[in-house]
N, CA, C and O atoms as CSV, one atom per row, in Angstrom:
chain,resi,resn,atom,element,x,y,z
A,1,MET,N,N,13.951,14.157,3.431
A,1,MET,CA,C,13.945,14.676,2.075
A,1,MET,C,C,13.188,16.005,2.074
A,1,MET,O,O,12.117,16.115,2.671
A,2,THR,N,N,13.738,16.992,1.413
A,2,THR,CA,C,13.115,18.306,1.359
A,2,THR,C,C,12.020,18.357,0.301
A,2,THR,O,O,11.953,17.515,-0.596
A,3,SER,N,N,11.164,19.368,0.430
A,3,SER,CA,C,10.100,19.527,-0.565
A,3,SER,C,C,10.693,19.870,-1.934
A,3,SER,O,O,10.136,19.483,-2.962
A,4,LEU,N,N,11.808,20.586,-1.955
A,4,LEU,CA,C,12.457,20.906,-3.228
A,4,LEU,C,C,12.977,19.645,-3.912
A,4,LEU,O,O,12.842,19.499,-5.127
A,5,LYS,N,N,13.562,18.744,-3.149
A,5,LYS,CA,C,14.040,17.468,-3.706
A,5,LYS,C,C,12.863,16.668,-4.280
A,5,LYS,O,O,12.956,16.103,-5.370
A,6,ILE,N,N,11.769,16.633,-3.537
A,6,ILE,CA,C,10.571,15.927,-4.018
A,6,ILE,C,C,10.087,16.558,-5.317
A,6,ILE,O,O,9.775,15.852,-6.276
A,7,TRP,N,N,10.023,17.894,-5.349
A,7,TRP,CA,C,9.568,18.596,-6.545
A,7,TRP,C,C,10.481,18.303,-7.733
A,7,TRP,O,O,10.003,18.053,-8.839
A,8,ASN,N,N,11.778,18.334,-7.507
A,8,ASN,CA,C,12.717,18.043,-8.600
A,8,ASN,C,C,12.572,16.606,-9.107
A,8,ASN,O,O,12.692,16.358,-10.306
A,9,ASP,N,N,12.317,15.669,-8.206
A,9,ASP,CA,C,12.076,14.282,-8.607
A,9,ASP,C,C,10.795,14.167,-9.435
A,9,ASP,O,O,10.745,13.426,-10.417
A,10,ILE,N,N,9.771,14.900,-9.031
A,10,ILE,CA,C,8.512,14.904,-9.783
A,10,ILE,C,C,8.749,15.444,-11.189
A,10,ILE,O,O,8.294,14.859,-12.172
A,11,LEU,N,N,9.469,16.576,-11.279
A,11,LEU,CA,C,9.732,17.179,-12.594
A,11,LEU,C,C,10.573,16.277,-13.485
A,11,LEU,O,O,10.398,16.257,-14.704
A,12,ARG,N,N,11.482,15.537,-12.874
A,12,ARG,CA,C,12.303,14.603,-13.656
A,12,ARG,C,C,11.415,13.525,-14.294
A,12,ARG,O,O,11.607,13.159,-15.453
A,13,ASP,N,N,10.453,13.027,-13.531
A,13,ASP,CA,C,9.579,11.959,-14.025
A,13,ASP,C,C,8.380,12.476,-14.806
A,13,ASP,O,O,7.845,11.782,-15.671
A,14,ASN,N,N,7.961,13.703,-14.496
A,14,ASN,CA,C,6.785,14.283,-15.145
A,14,ASN,C,C,7.028,15.784,-15.305
A,14,ASN,O,O,6.714,16.552,-14.396
A,15,PRO,N,N,7.582,16.218,-16.441
A,15,PRO,CA,C,7.964,17.620,-16.631
A,15,PRO,C,C,6.812,18.628,-16.562
A,15,PRO,O,O,7.049,19.817,-16.348
A,16,ASN,N,N,5.576,18.169,-16.740
A,16,ASN,CA,C,4.422,19.073,-16.723
A,16,ASN,C,C,3.343,18.564,-15.758
A,16,ASN,O,O,2.266,18.158,-16.196
A,17,PRO,N,N,3.621,18.584,-14.463
A,17,PRO,CA,C,2.625,18.063,-13.525
A,17,PRO,C,C,1.377,18.950,-13.487
A,17,PRO,O,O,1.433,20.125,-13.851
A,18,ARG,N,N,0.264,18.386,-13.050
A,18,ARG,CA,C,-1.003,19.116,-12.958
A,18,ARG,C,C,-1.149,19.829,-11.621
A,18,ARG,O,O,-2.223,20.342,-11.306
A,19,PHE,N,N,-0.101,19.865,-10.849
A,19,PHE,CA,C,-0.122,20.518,-9.539
A,19,PHE,C,C,1.134,21.374,-9.415
A,19,PHE,O,O,2.073,21.243,-10.199
A,20,SER,N,N,1.132,22.241,-8.427
A,20,SER,CA,C,2.224,23.209,-8.294
A,20,SER,C,C,3.258,22.787,-7.258
A,20,SER,O,O,3.030,21.904,-6.431
A,21,ARG,N,N,4.394,23.452,-7.342
A,21,ARG,CA,C,5.441,23.249,-6.336
A,21,ARG,C,C,4.912,23.642,-4.958
A,21,ARG,O,O,5.225,23.003,-3.953
A,22,ARG,N,N,4.116,24.690,-4.927
A,22,ARG,CA,C,3.528,25.153,-3.664
A,22,ARG,C,C,2.656,24.075,-3.030
A,22,ARG,O,O,2.690,23.899,-1.812
A,23,SER,N,N,1.880,23.353,-3.826
A,23,SER,CA,C,1.026,22.293,-3.269
A,23,SER,C,C,1.874,21.144,-2.731
A,23,SER,O,O,1.513,20.527,-1.729
A,24,VAL,N,N,2.996,20.850,-3.385
A,24,VAL,CA,C,3.904,19.809,-2.896
A,24,VAL,C,C,4.498,20.249,-1.561
A,24,VAL,O,O,4.560,19.468,-0.612
A,25,HIS,N,N,4.933,21.502,-1.497
A,25,HIS,CA,C,5.510,22.016,-0.251
A,25,HIS,C,C,4.473,22.004,0.871
A,25,HIS,O,O,4.792,21.643,2.004
A,26,SER,N,N,3.266,22.388,0.571
A,26,SER,CA,C,2.206,22.413,1.576
A,26,SER,C,C,1.950,21.018,2.150
A,26,SER,O,O,1.849,20.849,3.366
A,27,LEU,N,N,1.849,20.045,1.289
A,27,LEU,CA,C,1.632,18.664,1.736
A,27,LEU,C,C,2.834,18.159,2.532
A,27,LEU,O,O,2.667,17.545,3.586
A,28,TRP,N,N,4.041,18.415,2.033
A,28,TRP,CA,C,5.272,18.017,2.722
A,28,TRP,C,C,5.323,18.628,4.121
A,28,TRP,O,O,5.650,17.951,5.096
A,29,SER,N,N,4.998,19.908,4.204
A,29,SER,CA,C,5.027,20.617,5.488
A,29,SER,C,C,4.027,20.014,6.469
A,29,SER,O,O,4.343,19.813,7.642
A,30,LYS,N,N,2.840,19.731,5.992
A,30,LYS,CA,C,1.806,19.134,6.852
A,30,LYS,C,C,2.248,17.762,7.360
A,30,LYS,O,O,2.059,17.445,8.534
A,31,LEU,N,N,2.827,16.960,6.496
A,31,LEU,CA,C,3.280,15.628,6.897
A,31,LEU,C,C,4.442,15.698,7.889
A,31,LEU,O,O,4.578,14.827,8.747
A,32,ASN,N,N,5.277,16.730,7.774
A,32,ASN,CA,C,6.429,16.862,8.659
A,32,ASN,C,C,6.115,17.515,9.999
A,32,ASN,O,O,6.980,17.561,10.873
A,33,GLU,N,N,4.902,18.020,10.180
A,33,GLU,CA,C,4.521,18.607,11.467
A,33,GLU,C,C,4.700,17.616,12.610
A,33,GLU,O,O,4.963,18.017,13.743
A,34,VAL,N,N,4.560,16.349,12.324
A,34,VAL,CA,C,4.715,15.305,13.336
A,34,VAL,C,C,6.088,15.401,14.008
A,34,VAL,O,O,6.232,15.092,15.191
A,35,ASP,N,N,7.094,15.834,13.239
A,35,ASP,CA,C,8.455,15.912,13.765
A,35,ASP,C,C,8.676,17.081,14.720
A,35,ASP,O,O,9.571,17.026,15.564
A,36,TRP,N,N,7.861,18.153,14.597
A,36,TRP,CA,C,8.154,19.328,15.396
A,36,TRP,C,C,6.962,19.961,16.105
A,36,TRP,O,O,7.158,20.722,17.052
A,37,LYS,N,N,5.767,19.680,15.690
A,37,LYS,CA,C,4.607,20.339,16.296
A,37,LYS,C,C,4.138,19.550,17.510
A,37,LYS,O,O,3.765,18.382,17.397
A,38,ARG,N,N,4.162,20.198,18.674
A,38,ARG,CA,C,3.763,19.536,19.916
A,38,ARG,C,C,2.423,20.027,20.437
A,38,ARG,O,O,1.794,19.361,21.259
A,39,ALA,N,N,1.977,21.199,19.960
A,39,ALA,CA,C,0.705,21.786,20.398
A,39,ALA,C,C,0.232,22.761,19.326
A,39,ALA,O,O,1.023,23.200,18.492
A,40,GLU,N,N,-1.031,23.093,19.345
A,40,GLU,CA,C,-1.562,24.044,18.363
A,40,GLU,C,C,-0.979,25.443,18.568
A,40,GLU,O,O,-0.666,26.137,17.600
A,41,ASP,N,N,-0.835,25.853,19.823
A,41,ASP,CA,C,-0.270,27.162,20.121
A,41,ASP,C,C,1.236,27.126,19.850
A,41,ASP,O,O,1.934,26.276,20.402
A,42,PRO,N,N,1.753,28.033,19.009
A,42,PRO,CA,C,3.166,27.968,18.645
A,42,PRO,C,C,4.125,28.155,19.826
A,42,PRO,O,O,5.177,27.517,19.861
A,43,LEU,N,N,3.789,29.006,20.785
A,43,LEU,CA,C,4.673,29.185,21.937
A,43,LEU,C,C,4.690,27.946,22.822
A,43,LEU,O,O,5.743,27.552,23.322
A,44,THR,N,N,3.537,27.337,23.016
A,44,THR,CA,C,3.471,26.101,23.793
A,44,THR,C,C,4.270,25.011,23.094
A,44,THR,O,O,5.030,24.281,23.730
A,45,SER,N,N,4.094,24.906,21.791
A,45,SER,CA,C,4.808,23.905,21.011
A,45,SER,C,C,6.320,24.121,21.117
A,45,SER,O,O,7.069,23.171,21.343
A,46,ALA,N,N,6.766,25.366,20.955
A,46,ALA,CA,C,8.190,25.672,21.044
A,46,ALA,C,C,8.725,25.373,22.440
A,46,ALA,O,O,9.822,24.832,22.579
A,47,SER,N,N,7.968,25.718,23.465
A,47,SER,CA,C,8.392,25.437,24.845
A,47,SER,C,C,8.575,23.937,25.069
A,47,SER,O,O,9.544,23.508,25.696
A,48,LEU,N,N,7.652,23.159,24.561
A,48,LEU,CA,C,7.745,21.704,24.707
A,48,LEU,C,C,8.956,21.142,23.957
A,48,LEU,O,O,9.637,20.247,24.457
A,49,LEU,N,N,9.222,21.667,22.761
A,49,LEU,CA,C,10.397,21.221,21.998
A,49,LEU,C,C,11.694,21.577,22.727
A,49,LEU,O,O,12.622,20.770,22.785
A,50,ILE,N,N,11.749,22.779,23.276
A,50,ILE,CA,C,12.950,23.194,24.008
A,50,ILE,C,C,13.142,22.329,25.239
A,50,ILE,O,O,14.268,21.948,25.559
A,51,LYS,N,N,12.061,22.016,25.931
A,51,LYS,CA,C,12.145,21.141,27.110
A,51,LYS,C,C,12.664,19.758,26.707
A,51,LYS,O,O,13.519,19.195,27.391
A,52,GLU,N,N,12.154,19.209,25.605
A,52,GLU,CA,C,12.645,17.917,25.109
A,52,GLU,C,C,14.145,17.994,24.806
A,52,GLU,O,O,14.898,17.077,25.133
A,53,ALA,N,N,14.567,19.085,24.186
A,53,ALA,CA,C,15.977,19.243,23.849
A,53,ALA,C,C,16.822,19.387,25.119
A,53,ALA,O,O,17.914,18.826,25.205
A,54,GLU,N,N,16.322,20.130,26.092
A,54,GLU,CA,C,17.038,20.263,27.373
A,54,GLU,C,C,17.225,18.906,28.044
A,54,GLU,O,O,18.255,18.640,28.665
A,55,ASP,N,N,16.223,18.065,27.910
A,55,ASP,CA,C,16.252,16.728,28.530
A,55,ASP,C,C,17.044,15.718,27.702
A,55,ASP,O,O,17.123,14.545,28.068
A,56,GLY,N,N,17.633,16.167,26.584
A,56,GLY,CA,C,18.443,15.288,25.745
A,56,GLY,C,C,17.641,14.352,24.863
A,56,GLY,O,O,18.178,13.372,24.348
A,57,LYS,N,N,16.356,14.643,24.682
A,57,LYS,CA,C,15.484,13.766,23.890
A,57,LYS,C,C,15.330,14.232,22.442
A,57,LYS,O,O,14.592,13.627,21.664
A,58,LEU,N,N,16.028,15.307,22.090
A,58,LEU,CA,C,15.848,15.885,20.760
A,58,LEU,C,C,17.174,16.460,20.285
A,58,LEU,O,O,17.684,17.413,20.874
A,59,GLY,N,N,17.725,15.898,19.244
A,59,GLY,CA,C,18.962,16.420,18.684
A,59,GLY,C,C,20.192,16.097,19.513
A,59,GLY,O,O,20.113,15.435,20.547
A,60,ASN,N,N,21.324,16.580,19.035
A,60,ASN,CA,C,22.604,16.295,19.676
A,60,ASN,C,C,23.196,17.483,20.423
A,60,ASN,O,O,24.141,17.318,21.195
A,61,GLU,N,N,22.658,18.665,20.205
A,61,GLU,CA,C,23.217,19.858,20.829
A,61,GLU,C,C,22.602,20.111,22.208
A,61,GLU,O,O,21.418,19.862,22.433
A,62,LYS,N,N,23.428,20.607,23.113
A,62,LYS,CA,C,22.956,21.013,24.433
A,62,LYS,C,C,22.095,22.268,24.269
A,62,LYS,O,O,22.462,23.193,23.544
A,63,VAL,N,N,20.963,22.287,24.941
A,63,VAL,CA,C,20.036,23.412,24.873
A,63,VAL,C,C,19.722,23.860,26.293
A,63,VAL,O,O,19.533,23.036,27.188
A,64,GLN,N,N,19.669,25.176,26.490
A,64,GLN,CA,C,19.311,25.718,27.796
A,64,GLN,C,C,18.205,26.755,27.616
A,64,GLN,O,O,18.336,27.684,26.819
A,65,MET,N,N,17.120,26.587,28.362
A,65,MET,CA,C,16.050,27.571,28.376
A,65,MET,C,C,16.562,28.794,29.129
A,65,MET,O,O,17.262,28.655,30.133
A,66,ILE,N,N,16.225,29.971,28.662
A,66,ILE,CA,C,16.590,31.217,29.337
A,66,ILE,C,C,15.320,31.787,29.950
A,66,ILE,O,O,14.356,32.080,29.241
A,67,ASN,N,N,15.323,31.943,31.268
A,67,ASN,CA,C,14.164,32.511,31.959
A,67,ASN,C,C,14.151,34.020,31.762
A,67,ASN,O,O,15.147,34.701,32.004
A,68,LEU,N,N,13.013,34.525,31.323
A,68,LEU,CA,C,12.853,35.951,31.074
A,68,LEU,C,C,11.856,36.539,32.070
A,68,LEU,O,O,10.944,35.845,32.519
A,69,PRO,N,N,12.027,37.810,32.414
A,69,PRO,CA,C,11.044,38.439,33.299
A,69,PRO,C,C,9.704,38.582,32.580
A,69,PRO,O,O,9.655,38.685,31.355
A,70,THR,N,N,8.647,38.585,33.336
A,70,THR,CA,C,7.311,38.749,32.785
A,70,THR,C,C,7.038,40.231,32.565
A,70,THR,O,O,7.247,41.044,33.466
A,71,GLU,N,N,6.578,40.578,31.386
A,71,GLU,CA,C,6.214,41.941,31.048
A,71,GLU,C,C,4.787,41.942,30.533
A,71,GLU,O,O,4.458,41.179,29.625
A,72,GLU,N,N,3.952,42.766,31.086
A,72,GLU,CA,C,2.555,42.827,30.655
A,72,GLU,C,C,2.489,43.207,29.174
A,72,GLU,O,O,3.127,44.164,28.735
A,73,GLY,N,N,1.718,42.451,28.426
A,73,GLY,CA,C,1.540,42.720,27.007
A,73,GLY,C,C,2.547,42.040,26.095
A,73,GLY,O,O,2.444,42.140,24.872
A,74,PHE,N,N,3.527,41.345,26.682
A,74,PHE,CA,C,4.541,40.668,25.879
A,74,PHE,C,C,4.650,39.211,26.294
A,74,PHE,O,O,4.549,38.875,27.474
A,75,THR,N,N,4.855,38.370,25.324
A,75,THR,CA,C,5.133,36.970,25.584
A,75,THR,C,C,6.421,36.643,24.850
A,75,THR,O,O,6.559,36.932,23.662
A,76,ALA,N,N,7.356,36.044,25.560
A,76,ALA,CA,C,8.655,35.758,24.935
A,76,ALA,C,C,9.158,34.397,25.376
A,76,ALA,O,O,8.807,33.894,26.443
A,77,LEU,N,N,9.979,33.825,24.533
A,77,LEU,CA,C,10.596,32.535,24.775
A,77,LEU,C,C,12.048,32.661,24.331
A,77,LEU,O,O,12.325,33.142,23.233
A,78,ALA,N,N,12.967,32.230,25.178
A,78,ALA,CA,C,14.383,32.353,24.838
A,78,ALA,C,C,15.124,31.079,25.228
A,78,ALA,O,O,14.796,30.425,26.217
A,79,TRP,N,N,16.125,30.747,24.430
A,79,TRP,CA,C,16.945,29.589,24.723
A,79,TRP,C,C,18.344,29.833,24.180
A,79,TRP,O,O,18.573,30.727,23.365
A,80,SER,N,N,19.256,29.023,24.650
A,80,SER,CA,C,20.647,29.132,24.249
A,80,SER,C,C,21.153,27.777,23.780
A,80,SER,O,O,20.691,26.730,24.235
A,81,LEU,N,N,22.102,27.819,22.870
A,81,LEU,CA,C,22.819,26.626,22.411
A,81,LEU,C,C,24.270,26.830,22.849
A,81,LEU,O,O,25.100,27.251,22.043
A,82,PRO,N,N,24.587,26.539,24.116
A,82,PRO,CA,C,25.886,26.906,24.682
A,82,PRO,C,C,27.097,26.317,23.958
A,82,PRO,O,O,28.118,26.996,23.840
A,83,ASN,N,N,27.018,25.106,23.481
A,83,ASN,CA,C,28.172,24.519,22.785
A,83,ASN,C,C,28.420,25.199,21.441
A,83,ASN,O,O,29.569,25.379,21.036
A,84,ILE,N,N,27.360,25.569,20.763
A,84,ILE,CA,C,27.498,26.289,19.492
A,84,ILE,C,C,28.057,27.682,19.753
A,84,ILE,O,O,28.923,28.153,19.015
A,85,ILE,N,N,27.566,28.343,20.797
A,85,ILE,CA,C,28.081,29.665,21.153
A,85,ILE,C,C,29.563,29.571,21.518
A,85,ILE,O,O,30.355,30.433,21.138
A,86,ALA,N,N,29.935,28.518,22.259
A,86,ALA,CA,C,31.341,28.347,22.640
A,86,ALA,C,C,32.225,28.178,21.395
A,86,ALA,O,O,33.335,28.707,21.336
A,87,ARG,N,N,31.717,27.435,20.406
A,87,ARG,CA,C,32.501,27.186,19.187
A,87,ARG,C,C,32.511,28.373,18.238
A,87,ARG,O,O,33.550,28.716,17.673
A,88,TRP,N,N,31.342,29.006,18.063
A,88,TRP,CA,C,31.184,29.996,17.007
A,88,TRP,C,C,30.877,31.407,17.508
A,88,TRP,O,O,30.802,32.343,16.712
A,89,GLY,N,N,30.701,31.564,18.799
A,89,GLY,CA,C,30.264,32.844,19.356
A,89,GLY,C,C,31.077,34.045,18.932
A,89,GLY,O,O,30.522,35.125,18.725
A,90,GLY,N,N,32.377,33.883,18.797
A,90,GLY,CA,C,33.218,35.001,18.392
A,90,GLY,C,C,33.000,35.442,16.958
A,90,GLY,O,O,33.409,36.537,16.573
A,91,ARG,N,N,32.365,34.602,16.173
A,91,ARG,CA,C,32.137,34.916,14.752
A,91,ARG,C,C,30.700,35.320,14.457
A,91,ARG,O,O,30.431,35.939,13.428
A,92,ILE,N,N,29.784,34.982,15.338
A,92,ILE,CA,C,28.373,35.277,15.107
A,92,ILE,C,C,28.043,36.653,15.674
A,92,ILE,O,O,28.342,36.938,16.833
A,93,ARG,N,N,27.438,37.489,14.872
A,93,ARG,CA,C,26.970,38.789,15.345
A,93,ARG,C,C,25.448,38.808,15.461
A,93,ARG,O,O,24.897,39.333,16.428
A,94,GLU,N,N,24.787,38.240,14.480
A,94,GLU,CA,C,23.329,38.203,14.518
A,94,GLU,C,C,22.849,37.071,13.624
A,94,GLU,O,O,23.314,36.923,12.494
A,95,VAL,N,N,21.936,36.290,14.123
A,95,VAL,CA,C,21.340,35.219,13.346
A,95,VAL,C,C,19.837,35.459,13.351
A,95,VAL,O,O,19.218,35.492,14.415
A,96,VAL,N,N,19.261,35.624,12.204
A,96,VAL,CA,C,17.827,35.880,12.119
A,96,VAL,C,C,17.127,34.587,11.744
A,96,VAL,O,O,17.421,33.997,10.704
A,97,LEU,N,N,16.195,34.140,12.594
A,97,LEU,CA,C,15.420,32.948,12.295
A,97,LEU,C,C,14.276,33.278,11.353
A,97,LEU,O,O,13.986,32.515,10.430
A,98,GLU,N,N,13.635,34.393,11.578
A,98,GLU,CA,C,12.634,34.921,10.668
A,98,GLU,C,C,12.810,36.423,10.673
A,98,GLU,O,O,13.360,36.985,11.621
A,99,SER,N,N,12.362,37.058,9.655
A,99,SER,CA,C,12.551,38.492,9.552
A,99,SER,C,C,11.992,39.205,10.768
A,99,SER,O,O,10.843,38.987,11.150
A,100,ALA,N,N,12.799,40.050,11.371
A,100,ALA,CA,C,12.335,40.838,12.508
A,100,ALA,C,C,11.523,42.034,12.033
A,100,ALA,O,O,10.939,42.754,12.843
A,101,CYS,N,N,11.487,42.246,10.728
A,101,CYS,CA,C,10.744,43.376,10.183
A,101,CYS,C,C,9.300,43.020,9.843
A,101,CYS,O,O,8.470,43.912,9.664
A,102,LYS,N,N,8.997,41.756,9.755
A,102,LYS,CA,C,7.609,41.360,9.516
A,102,LYS,C,C,7.305,40.132,10.354
A,102,LYS,O,O,8.210,39.387,10.731
A,103,ARG,N,N,6.068,39.933,10.636
A,103,ARG,CA,C,5.667,38.829,11.492
A,103,ARG,C,C,5.558,37.533,10.709
A,103,ARG,O,O,5.299,37.532,9.506
A,104,SER,N,N,5.761,36.428,11.419
A,104,SER,CA,C,5.551,35.121,10.815
A,104,SER,C,C,4.049,34.903,10.657
A,104,SER,O,O,3.248,35.730,11.091
A,105,LEU,N,N,3.675,33.805,10.044
A,105,LEU,CA,C,2.250,33.501,9.861
A,105,LEU,C,C,1.514,33.434,11.184
A,105,LEU,O,O,0.317,33.714,11.239
A,106,SER,N,N,2.210,33.068,12.251
A,106,SER,CA,C,1.567,32.970,13.561
A,106,SER,C,C,1.555,34.308,14.290
A,106,SER,O,O,1.070,34.389,15.419
A,107,GLY,N,N,2.080,35.357,13.662
A,107,GLY,CA,C,2.071,36.672,14.276
A,107,GLY,C,C,3.208,36.888,15.258
A,107,GLY,O,O,3.140,37.795,16.087
A,108,LEU,N,N,4.250,36.073,15.183
A,108,LEU,CA,C,5.360,36.166,16.125
A,108,LEU,C,C,6.597,36.733,15.451
A,108,LEU,O,O,6.831,36.501,14.265
A,109,TYR,N,N,7.380,37.471,16.209
A,109,TYR,CA,C,8.695,37.900,15.765
A,109,TYR,C,C,9.721,36.936,16.323
A,109,TYR,O,O,9.622,36.553,17.488
A,110,MET,N,N,10.703,36.531,15.535
A,110,MET,CA,C,11.743,35.634,16.027
A,110,MET,C,C,13.094,36.171,15.618
A,110,MET,O,O,13.335,36.437,14.441
A,111,LEU,N,N,13.975,36.330,16.588
A,111,LEU,CA,C,15.306,36.861,16.332
A,111,LEU,C,C,16.267,36.336,17.375
A,111,LEU,O,O,15.927,36.237,18.554
A,112,VAL,N,N,17.469,36.000,16.939
A,112,VAL,CA,C,18.528,35.570,17.853
A,112,VAL,C,C,19.675,36.557,17.707
A,112,VAL,O,O,20.089,36.877,16.593
A,113,ILE,N,N,20.184,37.034,18.822
A,113,ILE,CA,C,21.311,37.947,18.788
A,113,ILE,C,C,22.390,37.423,19.718
A,113,ILE,O,O,22.106,37.031,20.850
A,114,ASN,N,N,23.603,37.416,19.250
A,114,ASN,CA,C,24.751,37.041,20.075
A,114,ASN,C,C,25.666,38.270,20.102
A,114,ASN,O,O,26.175,38.694,19.064
A,115,ASN,N,N,25.868,38.832,21.281
A,115,ASN,CA,C,26.714,40.034,21.377
A,115,ASN,C,C,28.152,39.670,21.389
A,115,ASN,O,O,29.010,40.548,21.465
């Protein structure tokens, strides 16, 4: 259930709650960390999730880690969803996970490009 669904249910039962939608989302997000957070460091956590997906322990889609060269001053993580690319690759030009123009709360840029 999404935080928006929870908020709408709250408003249906109590049109003037003493708390905000933002507080509901914050609590929902914290409770859902169990589903995706594997470590405090976001790159470590993402690496562990990708490894689980590669091993078939997470989700239904095939996932492949992409090995990147090491560059001083940069840290990067890349992966592919080969079955999705096979199905939709000809139609996808760019998929943005988070804005490449501003950093996420963790200070990371995230962008997926399919040529």
